[in-house]
C-alpha positions in Angstrom: 96.5 124.2 90.3 95.0 123.2 87.0 96.0 120.6 84.6 97.7 122.8 82.1 99.3 124.5 84.5 101.2 121.6 85.5 102.1 119.9 82.1 105.7 119.8 81.9 106.5 120.3 85.7 108.1 117.7 87.4 107.7 116.7 90.9 109.1 115.6 94.3 108.6 114.5 97.6 108.8 117.4 100.1 111.8 117.4 102.6 109.3 117.2 105.4 107.1 114.1 104.6 108.0 110.8 105.7 106.9 107.5 103.8 107.2 104.2 104.1 105.9 101.2 101.9 104.3 98.4 103.8 103.0 95.8 101.5 100.3 97.4 99.1 100.1 100.4 100.8 102.0 103.7 101.4 101.7 105.6 104.6 102.9 109.2 104.5 103.3 111.4 107.4 103.5 115.3 107.1 105.4 116.5 109.6 104.8 120.1 109.2 101.2 119.5 109.8 100.8 116.2 111.5 98.2 115.1 109.3 98.9 111.1 107.7 98.1 110.0 104.4 97.0 106.1 103.1 97.7 105.8 99.6 96.8 102.2 97.7 96.5 100.6 94.5 97.6 103.1 91.7 98.1 106.1 94.5 100.7 103.8 95.8 102.3 103.2 92.8 102.3 106.7 91.7 104.0 107.7 95.0 106.5 105.0 94.8 107.6 106.5 91.1 107.7 110.1 92.5 109.8 109.2 95.4 112.4 107.1 93.3 112.4 109.5 90.4 112.8 113.2 91.2 111.7 115.6 88.7 109.2 113.0 87.1 106.3 114.7 85.1 102.6 113.5 84.9 103.1 112.0 81.6 106.3 110.3 82.8 104.0 108.6 85.5 101.3 107.5 83.0 104.2 106.0 80.6 106.1 104.3 83.8 102.8 102.9 85.1 102.4 100.6 82.2 98.6 101.1 81.7 98.2 99.8 78.2 95.2 100.5 76.4 92.9 101.8 79.2 92.4 105.2 77.7 95.6 106.4 78.3 94.1 110.1 77.6 91.8 109.6 80.7 94.3 108.1 82.8 96.8 111.0 82.0 94.3 113.5 83.2 93.6 111.6 86.1 97.2 110.8 87.1 97.6 114.6 87.0 94.5 115.8 89.2 95.8 113.3 91.5 99.7 115.0 91.5 97.9 118.0 91.9 96.1 116.5 95.3 99.3 116.1 96.5 100.7 119.5 95.7 97.8 120.6 97.1 98.4 118.7 100.6 102.1 120.0 100.1 103.3 116.2 100.2 105.0 117.3 96.5 106.2 120.3 95.1 107.2 121.6 91.5 110.5 120.8 90.6 112.2 121.1 87.2 111.5 118.4 85.2 114.3 115.5 85.0 115.5 114.1 81.9 112.6 111.4 81.7 112.5 108.2 83.9 113.8 106.2 81.3 112.5 102.9 83.0 110.4 99.7 82.7 106.9 100.2 83.6 106.4 99.5 87.1 104.1 96.7 87.1 105.5 94.0 83.8 102.8 93.2 81.2 100.5 90.4 82.6 100.7 91.4 86.1 96.8 90.4 87.0 95.6 94.0 86.9 92.5 94.2 84.4 92.4 98.0 84.6 93.9 101.0 86.0 91.8 102.1 89.0 91.7 105.7 89.7 94.2 106.9 92.5 92.7 107.7 96.1 94.2 109.8 98.7 92.9 109.2 102.4 93.9 112.0 104.8 93.6 111.5 108.7 93.9 114.2 110.8 93.2 112.4 114.2 96.7 112.3 115.6 98.0 115.8 114.6 98.5 116.9 118.2 100.8 113.6 118.9 102.8 113.8 115.6 103.2 117.8 116.0 104.3 117.1 119.7 108.0 117.5 120.5 108.6 115.0 123.3 112.1 116.0 123.8 111.0 119.5 124.4 107.8 119.6 125.1 107.4 117.7 128.6 107.6 118.9 131.9 109.4 117.1 134.9 106.8 114.7 135.2 108.0 113.4 132.0 106.0 111.9 128.9 103.4 112.1 127.8 102.5 114.6 130.3 102.8 118.2 128.1 103.3 121.1 130.3 100.5 123.5 130.5 102.0 126.1 128.7 102.8 124.3 125.9 99.3 122.6 125.5 98.0 123.2 121.7 94.8 125.2 121.7 93.8 125.6 125.3 93.8 121.9 126.2 95.2 121.1 129.5 97.7 118.9 130.3 
């Protein structure tokens, strides 16, 4: 998805995604794929804004971050690319742009941040089978965590 293609689009968190903020990190679980993600720093800030303001545009996210004079054009490009990554992972989707965030910057002036750090998304797939397992329907008479052999993923035995 190109930056030009997303220029005026708004974005919203997809309903199959669970997320939780823990200290300075956001943990995201995509229930449709079983992948989970870790966002820290500016990535977590952007996610919190997307979760709070459905329909926010990339430009509104940059404004709400309150990045000051850190090279807003470059920051807008970086934020737009990051939101594009979130779209590719199907964590957020394009929606009609909202009327605007109309909010104060997420981080007030003098917050101690010396400069904008590019957002990074960390993806983990090591627990996909467990996340995708439905314990109510995917267990046999012996119970959890034993999966019946006919429901074991990819030929794995229970």
